N, C-alpha and C positions, 0 to 999 in steps of 0.2 A: 500835367497838362490839364487845363480846365476842360470839363466835359460840357459839350453843347448837346442838348437833347432836342433834336428836330422831330419831325413826324416819325412814327415807327418805321424801322428799316432804313433810315437815312443816316444813321450815325457813322457808318463807314465812309460815306461821301464827305461828311464834314471833317473827319480825321484826315482824309486825303487832301482836302482843300487847305487845312491848316498846315499839313506837312509841306505842301507845295509852296505855301507862302513863306515858310521858314527855311527854304533851301534844301529840304530833305527830299531825296528822290524816291525813297521807299520807306514804308513803315515796317519796322521790325516787330513782328508779333511776339517775339520772345522777351521783349523788354517792357516791363510794367513801370512806366515813368512815374506814375503817381506814387507808388510805394517806394521807389528808389530815391525820389527827391522830396518826399513828403516831410521828412525830418528837417530839411533845410528851410522849406517854405514855412512850416509851422513854427519853427524856432524864430525865424526872422519876423514873422507877423506878430508873435507873442512879444518880442522885443519892441517892435514898433508901437504896438497898441499900448504898451505899458510905459513908454518913454515920451512919445510925441505929445506936445501940448494940445493939439486938436482932439486928442483922445482922453483928455483929463477926466471926463465923466462918462467915458464910453469903454470901460474896461471889459465889457462883454459884447460881442456882436449881436445885433438884433434886439437888444433890450431897450424898451421905451423909457424906462426909469434910469436915472443916473447910476452908474456903477463905477466906483473909483478904480484908478490904476493900482496895481499891486507891485510895490518895489521888489518884493521877494521873487516875483516872476521875471524880473529883469535879470537877476542873477542866474536863474534857471535857464532862461532863453539864451544867454551868452554861453553857458556851459553846453547847451544843446547845439548851438551854432558852431562852437568849437569842435564838438564831436563830428558834426557834418563835414566840416572842412578837413579834419584829419582823415576821416574815412575816404573822402573823395580824393584827397592828396595821395593816399596809398593806392587807390584804384588807378589814378592817373600816372603813377610811377612806371607802369608797363603799358600804358595806352595813350594814344594821342587824344582821344576823346573819351567821354564818360563810359560809353558802352563798348569801346574797342577802337578799331582803326578808322572808323568812319563816323561822320556826323549823323546823329540820330535825334529823335525827339527828346531824349534824355538831356542833351546839351543845352538847348534853350530853356528847358525847365530848370536845370541847375543854375543857369545864368540868371534867371529871374530871382532865385533864392539869394544868390550872392549880391545882386544889385539891390534887392530889398533890404538886406542886411546893411549895405553901405548907407542907406538913408538914415540909419541910426548911428552912423560913424563906427560901425563894427566892420573892420577890414579883414581881408584874408590874412591870417597870421603869417608873420615873416618866415617861419619855419616850413610853411606849406608851399614850397617852391614849385611843385608839380601843379598844384591848384592855380598858382599865380600864372604860370606859363599857359595853362589851358585858358584861364580867364582872359588874358591878353589876346590870345588867338581867336577865341570865340566871340569876344566882344568887338573885335575888329571886323567881323563879317558884315556884309551889307544888311542882312536881316536883323542885326542887333542895333542898328542905327535908328534913332527915333527922329 
């Protein structure tokens, strides 16, 4: 989940507002969404940055000088994304949602990683049936509609 840094002491209020916007009734303090989903988002962004034509000379974020895309990173990103899908597929074998039986902040965060991967034509692998079931259910929620 992106972190918004408002005035000191207001972070909790911002998290609550984001949770309400994404249909989440409560924030589960035991779930660290950033670390659970980081591998998916980082892999998808690495794949996107090194394949999309708009990033041909922007291989590194924040660089004012041209930085070429690295084809070897495409291979690595696909491997990383595959591991993310397999890990979450196993997690979803016994759970309706990423963190258990209820929709939490972990679900829209993982949804973003999957959707970002799809922009590069990297789909959920066919063998990841649990992930596909979860994706169809979560992406059909009103909060997932753009």
